[in-house]
PQR file of N, CA, C, O and H, with PARSE charges and radii, in Angstrom:
ATOM      1  N   MET A   1     117.845 106.361 115.637 -0.4000 1.5000
ATOM      2  CA  MET A   1     119.235 106.389 115.996 -0.0000 2.0000
ATOM      3  C   MET A   1     119.340 106.996 117.395  0.5500 1.7000
ATOM      4  O   MET A   1     118.627 107.946 117.718 -0.5500 1.4000
ATOM      5  N   LYS A   2     120.239 106.441 118.230 -0.4000 1.5000
ATOM      6  CA  LYS A   2     120.372 106.938 119.599 -0.0000 2.0000
ATOM      7  C   LYS A   2     121.331 108.111 119.703  0.5500 1.7000
ATOM      8  O   LYS A   2     121.125 109.019 120.508 -0.5500 1.4000
ATOM      9  H   LYS A   2     120.818 105.669 117.967  0.4000 1.0000
ATOM     10  N   ARG A   3     122.387 108.092 118.883 -0.4000 1.5000
ATOM     11  CA  ARG A   3     123.348 109.193 118.911 -0.0000 2.0000
ATOM     12  C   ARG A   3     124.172 109.182 117.630  0.5500 1.7000
ATOM     13  O   ARG A   3     124.250 108.172 116.931 -0.5500 1.4000
ATOM     14  H   ARG A   3     122.554 107.354 118.229  0.4000 1.0000
ATOM     15  N   PHE A   4     124.777 110.312 117.341 -0.4000 1.5000
ATOM     16  CA  PHE A   4     125.710 110.393 116.222 -0.0000 2.0000
ATOM     17  C   PHE A   4     127.049 109.847 116.690  0.5500 1.7000
ATOM     18  O   PHE A   4     127.427 110.039 117.846 -0.5500 1.4000
ATOM     19  H   PHE A   4     124.714 111.133 117.909  0.4000 1.0000
ATOM     20  N   THR A   5     127.768 109.171 115.807 -0.4000 1.5000
ATOM     21  CA  THR A   5     129.056 108.597 116.188 -0.0000 2.0000
ATOM     22  C   THR A   5     130.207 109.573 116.019  0.5500 1.7000
ATOM     23  O   THR A   5     131.267 109.376 116.612 -0.5500 1.4000
ATOM     24  H   THR A   5     127.461 109.015 114.868  0.4000 1.0000
ATOM     25  N   GLY A   6     130.028 110.612 115.231 -0.4000 1.5000
ATOM     26  CA  GLY A   6     131.073 111.613 115.080 -0.0000 2.0000
ATOM     27  C   GLY A   6     131.183 112.119 113.658  0.5500 1.7000
ATOM     28  O   GLY A   6     130.461 111.666 112.771 -0.5500 1.4000
ATOM     29  H   GLY A   6     129.166 110.773 114.750  0.4000 1.0000
ATOM     30  N   PRO A   7     132.089 113.062 113.444 -0.5600 1.5000
ATOM     31  CA  PRO A   7     132.290 113.618 112.110  0.2800 2.0000
ATOM     32  C   PRO A   7     132.598 112.528 111.089  0.5500 1.7000
ATOM     33  O   PRO A   7     133.320 111.571 111.368 -0.5500 1.4000
ATOM     34  N   GLY A   8     132.035 112.703 109.911 -0.4000 1.5000
ATOM     35  CA  GLY A   8     132.235 111.742 108.826 -0.0000 2.0000
ATOM     36  C   GLY A   8     131.136 110.702 108.723  0.5500 1.7000
ATOM     37  O   GLY A   8     131.033 110.012 107.709 -0.5500 1.4000
ATOM     38  H   GLY A   8     131.449 113.481 109.684  0.4000 1.0000
ATOM     39  N   GLN A   9     130.308 110.577 109.760 -0.4000 1.5000
ATOM     40  CA  GLN A   9     129.218 109.599 109.716 -0.0000 2.0000
ATOM     41  C   GLN A   9     128.214 109.981 108.632  0.5500 1.7000
ATOM     42  O   GLN A   9     127.812 111.140 108.535 -0.5500 1.4000
ATOM     43  H   GLN A   9     130.391 111.137 110.584  0.4000 1.0000
ATOM     44  N   ARG A  10     127.815 109.017 107.826 -0.4000 1.5000
ATOM     45  CA  ARG A  10     126.819 109.241 106.778 -0.0000 2.0000
ATOM     46  C   ARG A  10     125.446 108.903 107.340  0.5500 1.7000
ATOM     47  O   ARG A  10     125.255 107.841 107.932 -0.5500 1.4000
ATOM     48  H   ARG A  10     128.142 108.075 107.905  0.4000 1.0000
ATOM     49  N   VAL A  11     124.485 109.815 107.154 -0.4000 1.5000
ATOM     50  CA  VAL A  11     123.145 109.619 107.689 -0.0000 2.0000
ATOM     51  C   VAL A  11     122.089 109.911 106.630  0.5500 1.7000
ATOM     52  O   VAL A  11     122.343 110.586 105.632 -0.5500 1.4000
ATOM     53  H   VAL A  11     124.640 110.679 106.673  0.4000 1.0000
ATOM     54  N   LYS A  12     120.898 109.378 106.884 -0.4000 1.5000
ATOM     55  CA  LYS A  12     119.731 109.655 106.041 -0.0000 2.0000
ATOM     56  C   LYS A  12     118.674 110.280 106.940  0.5500 1.7000
ATOM     57  O   LYS A  12     118.409 109.788 108.037 -0.5500 1.4000
ATOM     58  H   LYS A  12     120.692 108.830 107.694  0.4000 1.0000
ATOM     59  N   VAL A  13     118.075 111.365 106.470 -0.4000 1.5000
ATOM     60  CA  VAL A  13     117.023 112.052 107.222 -0.0000 2.0000
ATOM     61  C   VAL A  13     115.753 111.208 107.165  0.5500 1.7000
ATOM     62  O   VAL A  13     115.330 110.782 106.090 -0.5500 1.4000
ATOM     63  H   VAL A  13     118.290 111.765 105.580  0.4000 1.0000
ATOM     64  N   LYS A  14     115.151 110.970 108.327 -0.4000 1.5000
ATOM     65  CA  LYS A  14     113.917 110.179 108.408 -0.0000 2.0000
ATOM     66  C   LYS A  14     112.903 110.920 109.269  0.5500 1.7000
ATOM     67  O   LYS A  14     112.741 110.623 110.453 -0.5500 1.4000
ATOM     68  H   LYS A  14     115.495 111.316 109.200  0.4000 1.0000
ATOM     69  N   VAL A  15     112.222 111.889 108.659 -0.4000 1.5000
ATOM     70  CA  VAL A  15     111.183 112.650 109.343 -0.0000 2.0000
ATOM     71  C   VAL A  15     110.019 112.772 108.365  0.5500 1.7000
ATOM     72  O   VAL A  15     110.074 113.551 107.414 -0.5500 1.4000
ATOM     73  H   VAL A  15     112.354 112.130 107.697  0.4000 1.0000
ATOM     74  N   ALA A  16     108.970 111.996 108.608 -0.4000 1.5000
ATOM     75  CA  ALA A  16     107.808 112.018 107.713 -0.0000 2.0000
ATOM     76  C   ALA A  16     107.265 113.432 107.575  0.5500 1.7000
ATOM     77  O   ALA A  16     107.064 114.132 108.566 -0.5500 1.4000
ATOM     78  H   ALA A  16     108.925 111.363 109.381  0.4000 1.0000
ATOM     79  N   GLY A  17     107.036 113.834 106.357 -0.4000 1.5000
ATOM     80  CA  GLY A  17     106.468 115.142 106.076 -0.0000 2.0000
ATOM     81  C   GLY A  17     107.477 116.282 106.030  0.5500 1.7000
ATOM     82  O   GLY A  17     107.126 117.404 105.668 -0.5500 1.4000
ATOM     83  H   GLY A  17     107.199 113.265 105.551  0.4000 1.0000
ATOM     84  N   PHE A  18     108.734 116.005 106.396 -0.4000 1.5000
ATOM     85  CA  PHE A  18     109.776 117.033 106.373 -0.0000 2.0000
ATOM     86  C   PHE A  18     110.371 117.078 104.975  0.5500 1.7000
ATOM     87  O   PHE A  18     110.602 116.041 104.352 -0.5500 1.4000
ATOM     88  H   PHE A  18     109.020 115.093 106.690  0.4000 1.0000
ATOM     89  N   GLU A  19     110.612 118.262 104.500 -0.4000 1.5000
ATOM     90  CA  GLU A  19     111.112 118.477 103.141 -0.0000 2.0000
ATOM     91  C   GLU A  19     112.390 117.687 102.834  0.5500 1.7000
ATOM     92  O   GLU A  19     112.628 117.330 101.680 -0.5500 1.4000
ATOM     93  H   GLU A  19     110.425 119.104 105.006  0.4000 1.0000
ATOM     94  N   LEU A  20     113.196 117.415 103.829 -0.4000 1.5000
ATOM     95  CA  LEU A  20     114.455 116.697 103.612 -0.0000 2.0000
ATOM     96  C   LEU A  20     114.352 115.199 103.848  0.5500 1.7000
ATOM     97  O   LEU A  20     115.363 114.501 103.769 -0.5500 1.4000
ATOM     98  H   LEU A  20     113.002 117.705 104.766  0.4000 1.0000
ATOM     99  N   ASP A  21     113.163 114.684 104.134 -0.4000 1.5000
ATOM    100  CA  ASP A  21     112.995 113.253 104.401 -0.0000 2.0000
ATOM    101  C   ASP A  21     113.558 112.431 103.242  0.5500 1.7000
ATOM    102  O   ASP A  21     113.218 112.655 102.080 -0.5500 1.4000
ATOM    103  H   ASP A  21     112.341 115.250 104.198  0.4000 1.0000
ATOM    104  N   GLY A  22     114.425 111.475 103.582 -0.4000 1.5000
ATOM    105  CA  GLY A  22     115.031 110.612 102.571 -0.0000 2.0000
ATOM    106  C   GLY A  22     116.348 111.113 102.018  0.5500 1.7000
ATOM    107  O   GLY A  22     117.061 110.369 101.344 -0.5500 1.4000
ATOM    108  H   GLY A  22     114.700 111.293 104.526  0.4000 1.0000
ATOM    109  N   ARG A  23     116.685 112.372 102.295 -0.4000 1.5000
ATOM    110  CA  ARG A  23     117.963 112.922 101.813 -0.0000 2.0000
ATOM    111  C   ARG A  23     119.111 112.425 102.676  0.5500 1.7000
ATOM    112  O   ARG A  23     118.911 112.083 103.841 -0.5500 1.4000
ATOM    113  H   ARG A  23     116.106 112.977 102.842  0.4000 1.0000
ATOM    114  N   THR A  24     120.290 112.385 102.123 -0.4000 1.5000
ATOM    115  CA  THR A  24     121.472 111.931 102.856 -0.0000 2.0000
ATOM    116  C   THR A  24     122.418 113.092 103.117  0.5500 1.7000
ATOM    117  O   THR A  24     122.351 114.136 102.469 -0.5500 1.4000
ATOM    118  H   THR A  24     120.452 112.663 101.176  0.4000 1.0000
ATOM    119  N   GLY A  25     123.296 112.882 104.080 -0.4000 1.5000
ATOM    120  CA  GLY A  25     124.276 113.898 104.404 -0.0000 2.0000
ATOM    121  C   GLY A  25     125.397 113.318 105.249  0.5500 1.7000
ATOM    122  O   GLY A  25     125.398 112.135 105.592 -0.5500 1.4000
ATOM    123  H   GLY A  25     123.351 112.034 104.607  0.4000 1.0000
ATOM    124  N   THR A  26     126.349 114.179 105.574 -0.4000 1.5000
ATOM    125  CA  THR A  26     127.520 113.792 106.350 -0.0000 2.0000
ATOM    126  C   THR A  26     127.590 114.640 107.611  0.5500 1.7000
ATOM    127  O   THR A  26     127.508 115.867 107.549 -0.5500 1.4000
ATOM    128  H   THR A  26     126.348 115.139 105.295  0.4000 1.0000
ATOM    129  N   VAL A  27     127.741 113.982 108.751 -0.4000 1.5000
ATOM    130  CA  VAL A  27     127.911 114.702 110.011 -0.0000 2.0000
ATOM    131  C   VAL A  27     129.242 115.441 109.956  0.5500 1.7000
ATOM    132  O   VAL A  27     130.281 114.842 109.680 -0.5500 1.4000
ATOM    133  H   VAL A  27     127.808 112.986 108.801  0.4000 1.0000
ATOM    134  N   ARG A  28     129.206 116.733 110.219 -0.4000 1.5000
ATOM    135  CA  ARG A  28     130.428 117.542 110.217 -0.0000 2.0000
ATOM    136  C   ARG A  28     130.878 117.886 111.629  0.5500 1.7000
ATOM    137  O   ARG A  28     132.075 117.987 111.898 -0.5500 1.4000
ATOM    138  H   ARG A  28     128.362 117.220 110.444  0.4000 1.0000
ATOM    139  N   ARG A  29     129.909 118.066 112.536 -0.4000 1.5000
ATOM    140  CA  ARG A  29     130.262 118.392 113.928 -0.0000 2.0000
ATOM    141  C   ARG A  29     129.120 117.992 114.842  0.5500 1.7000
ATOM    142  O   ARG A  29     127.968 118.353 114.603 -0.5500 1.4000
ATOM    143  H   ARG A  29     128.937 117.984 112.317  0.4000 1.0000
ATOM    144  N   VAL A  30     129.441 117.244 115.896 -0.4000 1.5000
ATOM    145  CA  VAL A  30     128.432 116.871 116.891 -0.0000 2.0000
ATOM    146  C   VAL A  30     128.398 117.960 117.948  0.5500 1.7000
ATOM    147  O   VAL A  30     129.438 118.421 118.417 -0.5500 1.4000
ATOM    148  H   VAL A  30     130.377 116.951 116.090  0.4000 1.0000
ATOM    149  N   ARG A  31     127.194 118.362 118.315 -0.4000 1.5000
ATOM    150  CA  ARG A  31     127.002 119.407 119.320 -0.0000 2.0000
ATOM    151  C   ARG A  31     126.913 118.754 120.703  0.5500 1.7000
ATOM    152  O   ARG A  31     125.998 117.971 120.959 -0.5500 1.4000
ATOM    153  H   ARG A  31     126.349 117.987 117.934  0.4000 1.0000
ATOM    154  N   ILE A  32     127.822 119.059 121.560 -0.4000 1.5000
ATOM    155  CA  ILE A  32     127.859 118.481 122.898 -0.0000 2.0000
ATOM    156  C   ILE A  32     126.668 118.955 123.727  0.5500 1.7000
ATOM    157  O   ILE A  32     126.140 118.194 124.538 -0.5500 1.4000
ATOM    158  H   ILE A  32     128.566 119.695 121.351  0.4000 1.0000
ATOM    159  N   SER A  33     126.248 120.187 123.535 -0.4000 1.5000
ATOM    160  CA  SER A  33     125.204 120.779 124.375 -0.0000 2.0000
ATOM    161  C   SER A  33     123.863 120.064 124.283  0.5500 1.7000
ATOM    162  O   SER A  33     123.128 120.005 125.268 -0.5500 1.4000
ATOM    163  H   SER A  33     126.677 120.805 122.877  0.4000 1.0000
ATOM    164  N   ASP A  34     123.538 119.525 123.126 -0.4000 1.5000
ATOM    165  CA  ASP A  34     122.203 118.919 122.976 -0.0000 2.0000
ATOM    166  C   ASP A  34     122.190 117.633 122.145  0.5500 1.7000
ATOM    167  O   ASP A  34     121.120 117.157 121.767 -0.5500 1.4000
ATOM    168  H   ASP A  34     124.136 119.572 122.326  0.4000 1.0000
ATOM    169  N   ARG A  35     123.374 117.062 121.855 -0.4000 1.5000
ATOM    170  CA  ARG A  35     123.515 115.820 121.084 -0.0000 2.0000
ATOM    171  C   ARG A  35     123.078 115.941 119.633  0.5500 1.7000
ATOM    172  O   ARG A  35     123.044 114.940 118.918 -0.5500 1.4000
ATOM    173  H   ARG A  35     124.243 117.449 122.162  0.4000 1.0000
ATOM    174  N   GLY A  36     122.746 117.131 119.187 -0.4000 1.5000
ATOM    175  CA  GLY A  36     122.453 117.352 117.779 -0.0000 2.0000
ATOM    176  C   GLY A  36     123.759 117.370 116.992  0.5500 1.7000
ATOM    177  O   GLY A  36     124.837 117.197 117.562 -0.5500 1.4000
ATOM    178  H   GLY A  36     122.773 117.945 119.768  0.4000 1.0000
ATOM    179  N   ALA A  37     123.661 117.578 115.693 -0.4000 1.5000
ATOM    180  CA  ALA A  37     124.860 117.647 114.864 -0.0000 2.0000
ATOM    181  C   ALA A  37     124.617 118.565 113.678  0.5500 1.7000
ATOM    182  O   ALA A  37     123.499 118.698 113.180 -0.5500 1.4000
ATOM    183  H   ALA A  37     122.786 117.719 115.230  0.4000 1.0000
ATOM    184  N   TRP A  38     125.697 119.192 113.247 -0.4000 1.5000
ATOM    185  CA  TRP A  38     125.667 119.909 111.982 -0.0000 2.0000
ATOM    186  C   TRP A  38     125.871 118.868 110.888  0.5500 1.7000
ATOM    187  O   TRP A  38     126.886 118.172 110.866 -0.5500 1.4000
ATOM    188  H   TRP A  38     126.605 119.084 113.653  0.4000 1.0000
ATOM    189  N   VAL A  39     124.906 118.766 109.985 -0.4000 1.5000
ATOM    190  CA  VAL A  39     124.956 117.781 108.908 -0.0000 2.0000
ATOM    191  C   VAL A  39     125.010 118.516 107.572  0.5500 1.7000
ATOM    192  O   VAL A  39     124.201 119.405 107.307 -0.5500 1.4000
ATOM    193  H   VAL A  39     124.081 119.332 110.004  0.4000 1.0000
ATOM    194  N   ASP A  40     125.961 118.139 106.747 -0.4000 1.5000
ATOM    195  CA  ASP A  40     126.124 118.692 105.402 -0.0000 2.0000
ATOM    196  C   ASP A  40     125.253 117.861 104.471  0.5500 1.7000
ATOM    197  O   ASP A  40     125.576 116.712 104.170 -0.5500 1.4000
ATOM    198  H   ASP A  40     126.618 117.417 106.962  0.4000 1.0000
ATOM    199  N   ILE A  41     124.148 118.444 104.014 -0.4000 1.5000
ATOM    200  CA  ILE A  41     123.157 117.725 103.204 -0.0000 2.0000
ATOM    201  C   ILE A  41     123.605 117.658 101.744  0.5500 1.7000
ATOM    202  O   ILE A  41     123.929 118.675 101.131 -0.5500 1.4000
ATOM    203  H   ILE A  41     123.886 119.378 104.258  0.4000 1.0000
ATOM    204  N   ASN A  42     123.617 116.449 101.206 -0.4000 1.5000
ATOM    205  CA  ASN A  42     123.964 116.250  99.796 -0.0000 2.0000
ATOM    206  C   ASN A  42     122.955 116.960  98.907  0.5500 1.7000
ATOM    207  O   ASN A  42     121.752 116.917  99.163 -0.5500 1.4000
ATOM    208  H   ASN A  42     123.353 115.623 101.704  0.4000 1.0000
ATOM    209  N   GLY A  43     123.439 117.597  97.887 -0.4000 1.5000
ATOM    210  CA  GLY A  43     122.568 118.222  96.903 -0.0000 2.0000
ATOM    211  C   GLY A  43     122.025 119.576  97.307  0.5500 1.7000
ATOM    212  O   GLY A  43     121.225 120.156  96.573 -0.5500 1.4000
ATOM    213  H   GLY A  43     124.416 117.632  97.679  0.4000 1.0000
ATOM    214  N   GLY A  44     122.435 120.096  98.451 -0.4000 1.5000
ATOM    215  CA  GLY A  44     122.029 121.433  98.857 -0.0000 2.0000
ATOM    216  C   GLY A  44     120.754 121.476  99.671  0.5500 1.7000
ATOM    217  O   GLY A  44     120.055 120.478  99.842 -0.5500 1.4000
ATOM    218  H   GLY A  44     123.085 119.625  99.046  0.4000 1.0000
ATOM    219  N   LEU A  45     120.481 122.664 100.164 -0.4000 1.5000
ATOM    220  CA  LEU A  45     119.300 122.912 100.993 -0.0000 2.0000
ATOM    221  C   LEU A  45     118.387 123.925 100.321  0.5500 1.7000
ATOM    222  O   LEU A  45     118.860 124.797  99.592 -0.5500 1.4000
ATOM    223  H   LEU A  45     121.049 123.475 100.026  0.4000 1.0000
ATOM    224  N   PRO A  46     117.084 123.820 100.556 -0.5600 1.5000
ATOM    225  CA  PRO A  46     116.189 124.889 100.115  0.2800 2.0000
ATOM    226  C   PRO A  46     116.529 126.155 100.903  0.5500 1.7000
ATOM    227  O   PRO A  46     116.923 126.069 102.066 -0.5500 1.4000
ATOM    228  N   ASP A  47     116.386 127.301 100.297 -0.4000 1.5000
ATOM    229  CA  ASP A  47     116.723 128.560 100.963 -0.0000 2.0000
ATOM    230  C   ASP A  47     116.017 128.735 102.303  0.5500 1.7000
ATOM    231  O   ASP A  47     116.595 129.309 103.226 -0.5500 1.4000
ATOM    232  H   ASP A  47     116.066 127.371  99.352  0.4000 1.0000
ATOM    233  N   ALA A  48     114.800 128.261 102.431 -0.4000 1.5000
ATOM    234  CA  ALA A  48     114.040 128.430 103.669 -0.0000 2.0000
ATOM    235  C   ALA A  48     114.657 127.668 104.844  0.5500 1.7000
ATOM    236  O   ALA A  48     114.412 128.018 105.999 -0.5500 1.4000
ATOM    237  H   ALA A  48     114.331 127.795 101.681  0.4000 1.0000
ATOM    238  N   LEU A  49     115.446 126.641 104.567 -0.4000 1.5000
ATOM    239  CA  LEU A  49     116.070 125.846 105.629 -0.0000 2.0000
ATOM    240  C   LEU A  49     117.531 126.203 105.861  0.5500 1.7000
ATOM    241  O   LEU A  49     118.173 125.676 106.769 -0.5500 1.4000
ATOM    242  H   LEU A  49     115.644 126.357 103.629  0.4000 1.0000
ATOM    243  N   ARG A  50     118.039 127.085 105.049 -0.4000 1.5000
ATOM    244  CA  ARG A  50     119.456 127.431 105.101 -0.0000 2.0000
ATOM    245  C   ARG A  50     119.778 128.199 106.384  0.5500 1.7000
ATOM    246  O   ARG A  50     119.083 129.152 106.734 -0.5500 1.4000
ATOM    247  H   ARG A  50     117.517 127.513 104.311  0.4000 1.0000
ATOM    248  N   GLN A  51     120.843 127.775 107.087 -0.4000 1.5000
ATOM    249  CA  GLN A  51     121.260 128.443 108.313 -0.0000 2.0000
ATOM    250  C   GLN A  51     122.527 129.266 108.120  0.5500 1.7000
ATOM    251  O   GLN A  51     122.909 130.043 108.995 -0.5500 1.4000
ATOM    252  H   GLN A  51     121.408 127.000 106.802  0.4000 1.0000
ATOM    253  N   PHE A  52     123.173 129.095 106.980 -0.4000 1.5000
ATOM    254  CA  PHE A  52     124.323 129.889 106.580 -0.0000 2.0000
ATOM    255  C   PHE A  52     124.079 130.324 105.139  0.5500 1.7000
ATOM    256  O   PHE A  52     123.302 129.680 104.433 -0.5500 1.4000
ATOM    257  H   PHE A  52     122.863 128.464 106.269  0.4000 1.0000
ATOM    258  N   PRO A  53     124.712 131.385 104.691 -0.5600 1.5000
ATOM    259  CA  PRO A  53     124.548 131.789 103.292  0.2800 2.0000
ATOM    260  C   PRO A  53     124.947 130.656 102.348  0.5500 1.7000
ATOM    261  O   PRO A  53     125.854 129.876 102.638 -0.5500 1.4000
ATOM    262  N   LYS A  54     124.255 130.584 101.225 -0.4000 1.5000
ATOM    263  CA  LYS A  54     124.519 129.529 100.247 -0.0000 2.0000
ATOM    264  C   LYS A  54     125.984 129.504  99.821  0.5500 1.7000
ATOM    265  O   LYS A  54     126.561 128.436  99.617 -0.5500 1.4000
ATOM    266  H   LYS A  54     123.518 131.218 100.990  0.4000 1.0000
ATOM    267  N   ASP A  55     126.575 130.678  99.690 -0.4000 1.5000
ATOM    268  CA  ASP A  55     127.970 130.779  99.248 -0.0000 2.0000
ATOM    269  C   ASP A  55     128.919 131.049 100.419  0.5500 1.7000
ATOM    270  O   ASP A  55     129.930 131.732 100.252 -0.5500 1.4000
ATOM    271  H   ASP A  55     126.106 131.545  99.856  0.4000 1.0000
ATOM    272  N   ASP A  56     128.599 130.519 101.599 -0.4000 1.5000
ATOM    273  CA  ASP A  56     129.417 130.721 102.790 -0.0000 2.0000
ATOM    274  C   ASP A  56     130.877 130.398 102.488  0.5500 1.7000
ATOM    275  O   ASP A  56     131.192 129.326 101.970 -0.5500 1.4000
ATOM    276  H   ASP A  56     127.778 129.965 101.735  0.4000 1.0000
ATOM    277  N   GLU A  57     131.754 131.323 102.813 -0.4000 1.5000
ATOM    278  CA  GLU A  57     133.164 131.165 102.449 -0.0000 2.0000
ATOM    279  C   GLU A  57     133.861 130.015 103.167  0.5500 1.7000
ATOM    280  O   GLU A  57     134.936 129.593 102.744 -0.5500 1.4000
ATOM    281  H   GLU A  57     131.499 132.194 103.234  0.4000 1.0000
ATOM    282  N   THR A  58     133.276 129.504 104.237 -0.4000 1.5000
ATOM    283  CA  THR A  58     133.875 128.367 104.939 -0.0000 2.0000
ATOM    284  C   THR A  58     133.237 127.036 104.552  0.5500 1.7000
ATOM    285  O   THR A  58     133.578 125.999 105.121 -0.5500 1.4000
ATOM    286  H   THR A  58     132.402 129.847 104.581  0.4000 1.0000
ATOM    287  N   GLY A  59     132.315 127.055 103.590 -0.4000 1.5000
ATOM    288  CA  GLY A  59     131.724 125.824 103.081 -0.0000 2.0000
ATOM    289  C   GLY A  59     130.541 125.289 103.863  0.5500 1.7000
ATOM    290  O   GLY A  59     130.168 124.127 103.699 -0.5500 1.4000
ATOM    291  H   GLY A  59     132.038 127.897 103.127  0.4000 1.0000
ATOM    292  N   ARG A  60     129.937 126.125 104.722 -0.4000 1.5000
ATOM    293  CA  ARG A  60     128.817 125.661 105.545 -0.0000 2.0000
ATOM    294  C   ARG A  60     127.454 125.878 104.888  0.5500 1.7000
ATOM    295  O   ARG A  60     126.434 125.716 105.557 -0.5500 1.4000
ATOM    296  H   ARG A  60     130.240 127.069 104.855  0.4000 1.0000
ATOM    297  N   GLY A  61     127.399 126.226 103.646 -0.4000 1.5000
ATOM    298  CA  GLY A  61     126.153 126.575 102.978 -0.0000 2.0000
ATOM    299  C   GLY A  61     125.076 125.508 103.006  0.5500 1.7000
ATOM    300  O   GLY A  61     123.893 125.838 102.921 -0.5500 1.4000
ATOM    301  H   GLY A  61     128.228 126.357 103.102  0.4000 1.0000
ATOM    302  N   ASN A  62     125.447 124.237 103.124 -0.4000 1.5000
ATOM    303  CA  ASN A  62     124.467 123.145 103.129 -0.0000 2.0000
ATOM    304  C   ASN A  62     124.360 122.472 104.493  0.5500 1.7000
ATOM    305  O   ASN A  62     123.856 121.354 104.592 -0.5500 1.4000
ATOM    306  H   ASN A  62     126.408 123.969 103.193  0.4000 1.0000
ATOM    307  N   TYR A  63     124.825 123.138 105.542 -0.4000 1.5000
ATOM    308  CA  TYR A  63     124.768 122.575 106.891 -0.0000 2.0000
ATOM    309  C   TYR A  63     123.424 122.880 107.541  0.5500 1.7000
ATOM    310  O   TYR A  63     122.878 123.973 107.386 -0.5500 1.4000
ATOM    311  H   TYR A  63     125.235 124.047 105.462  0.4000 1.0000
ATOM    312  N   ILE A  64     122.904 121.904 108.265 -0.4000 1.5000
ATOM    313  CA  ILE A  64     121.675 122.081 109.025 -0.0000 2.0000
ATOM    314  C   ILE A  64     121.815 121.272 110.321  0.5500 1.7000
ATOM    315  O   ILE A  64     122.462 120.224 110.333 -0.5500 1.4000
ATOM    316  H   ILE A  64     123.348 121.017 108.390  0.4000 1.0000
ATOM    317  N   ILE A  65     121.217 121.753 111.395 -0.4000 1.5000
ATOM    318  CA  ILE A  65     121.253 121.021 112.657 -0.0000 2.0000
ATOM    319  C   ILE A  65     120.165 119.951 112.627  0.5500 1.7000
ATOM    320  O   ILE A  65     118.994 120.235 112.375 -0.5500 1.4000
ATOM    321  H   ILE A  65     120.692 122.604 111.385  0.4000 1.0000
ATOM    322  N   LEU A  66     120.585 118.711 112.891 -0.4000 1.5000
ATOM    323  CA  LEU A  66     119.654 117.593 112.999 -0.0000 2.0000
ATOM    324  C   LEU A  66     119.929 116.862 114.306  0.5500 1.7000
ATOM    325  O   LEU A  66     120.989 117.028 114.910 -0.5500 1.4000
ATOM    326  H   LEU A  66     121.537 118.480 113.095  0.4000 1.0000
ATOM    327  N   TYR A  67     118.970 116.053 114.737 -0.4000 1.5000
ATOM    328  CA  TYR A  67     119.073 115.314 115.986 -0.0000 2.0000
ATOM    329  C   TYR A  67     118.996 113.812 115.698  0.5500 1.7000
ATOM    330  O   TYR A  67     118.446 113.405 114.675 -0.5500 1.4000
ATOM    331  H   TYR A  67     118.109 115.919 114.246  0.4000 1.0000
ATOM    332  N   PRO A  68     119.544 112.992 116.594 -0.5600 1.5000
ATOM    333  CA  PRO A  68     119.596 111.544 116.334  0.2800 2.0000
ATOM    334  C   PRO A  68     118.247 110.922 115.992  0.5500 1.7000
ATOM    335  O   PRO A  68     118.181 110.018 115.159 -0.5500 1.4000
ATOM    336  N   ASP A  69     117.169 111.392 116.623 -0.4000 1.5000
ATOM    337  CA  ASP A  69     115.858 110.800 116.334 -0.0000 2.0000
ATOM    338  C   ASP A  69     115.304 111.219 114.972  0.5500 1.7000
ATOM    339  O   ASP A  69     114.241 110.747 114.569 -0.5500 1.4000
ATOM    340  H   ASP A  69     117.222 112.126 117.300  0.4000 1.0000
ATOM    341  N   GLU A  70     116.004 112.090 114.268 -0.4000 1.5000
ATOM    342  CA  GLU A  70     115.590 112.531 112.936 -0.0000 2.0000
ATOM    343  C   GLU A  70     116.382 111.835 111.823  0.5500 1.7000
ATOM    344  O   GLU A  70     116.175 112.108 110.641 -0.5500 1.4000
ATOM    345  H   GLU A  70     116.868 112.473 114.596  0.4000 1.0000
ATOM    346  N   CYS A  71     117.288 110.936 112.214 -0.4000 1.5000
ATOM    347  CA  CYS A  71     118.183 110.322 111.250 -0.0000 2.0000
ATOM    348  C   CYS A  71     118.338 108.822 111.481  0.5500 1.7000
ATOM    349  O   CYS A  71     118.052 108.307 112.561 -0.5500 1.4000
ATOM    350  H   CYS A  71     117.457 110.715 113.175  0.4000 1.0000
ATOM    351  N   VAL A  72     118.791 108.149 110.451 -0.4000 1.5000
ATOM    352  CA  VAL A  72     119.231 106.756 110.547 -0.0000 2.0000
ATOM    353  C   VAL A  72     120.592 106.699 109.842  0.5500 1.7000
ATOM    354  O   VAL A  72     120.872 107.529 108.977 -0.5500 1.4000
ATOM    355  H   VAL A  72     119.024 108.568 109.573  0.4000 1.0000
ATOM    356  N   PRO A  73     121.439 105.725 110.204 -0.5600 1.5000
ATOM    357  CA  PRO A  73     122.673 105.556 109.446  0.2800 2.0000
ATOM    358  C   PRO A  73     122.334 105.358 107.963  0.5500 1.7000
ATOM    359  O   PRO A  73     121.334 104.715 107.642 -0.5500 1.4000
ATOM    360  N   GLU A  74     123.142 105.892 107.071 -0.4000 1.5000
ATOM    361  CA  GLU A  74     122.817 105.839 105.641 -0.0000 2.0000
ATOM    362  C   GLU A  74     122.581 104.422 105.152  0.5500 1.7000
ATOM    363  O   GLU A  74     121.766 104.216 104.253 -0.5500 1.4000
ATOM    364  H   GLU A  74     123.954 106.414 107.331  0.4000 1.0000
ATOM    365  N   ASP A  75     123.254 103.460 105.703 -0.4000 1.5000
ATOM    366  CA  ASP A  75     123.063 102.083 105.256 -0.0000 2.0000
ATOM    367  C   ASP A  75     121.903 101.400 105.980  0.5500 1.7000
ATOM    368  O   ASP A  75     121.657 100.212 105.772 -0.5500 1.4000
ATOM    369  H   ASP A  75     123.916 103.627 106.434  0.4000 1.0000
ATOM    370  N   GLY A  76     121.181 102.153 106.840 -0.4000 1.5000
ATOM    371  CA  GLY A  76     120.104 101.556 107.621 -0.0000 2.0000
ATOM    372  C   GLY A  76     118.801 101.981 107.238  0.5500 1.7000
ATOM    373  O   GLY A  76     117.812 101.545 107.827 -0.5500 1.4000
ATOM    374  H   GLY A  76     121.381 103.118 107.009  0.4000 1.0000
TER
END
């Protein structure tokens, strides 16, 4: 993938050997500084990959920063 299209985009993680390979998620915020995005991963994250507390009061518990070359559109 060349870039994220914006919030709400559904993506699938495609990084061989990465614990989240094959998992899906929803782009919540695109980062202008580096073209990465905060992606809300379906089904949760392992604690070792968590960047916010699991019970984060703003709902970011399953968010992780991913980059376009690590994802494909969910239907792709």
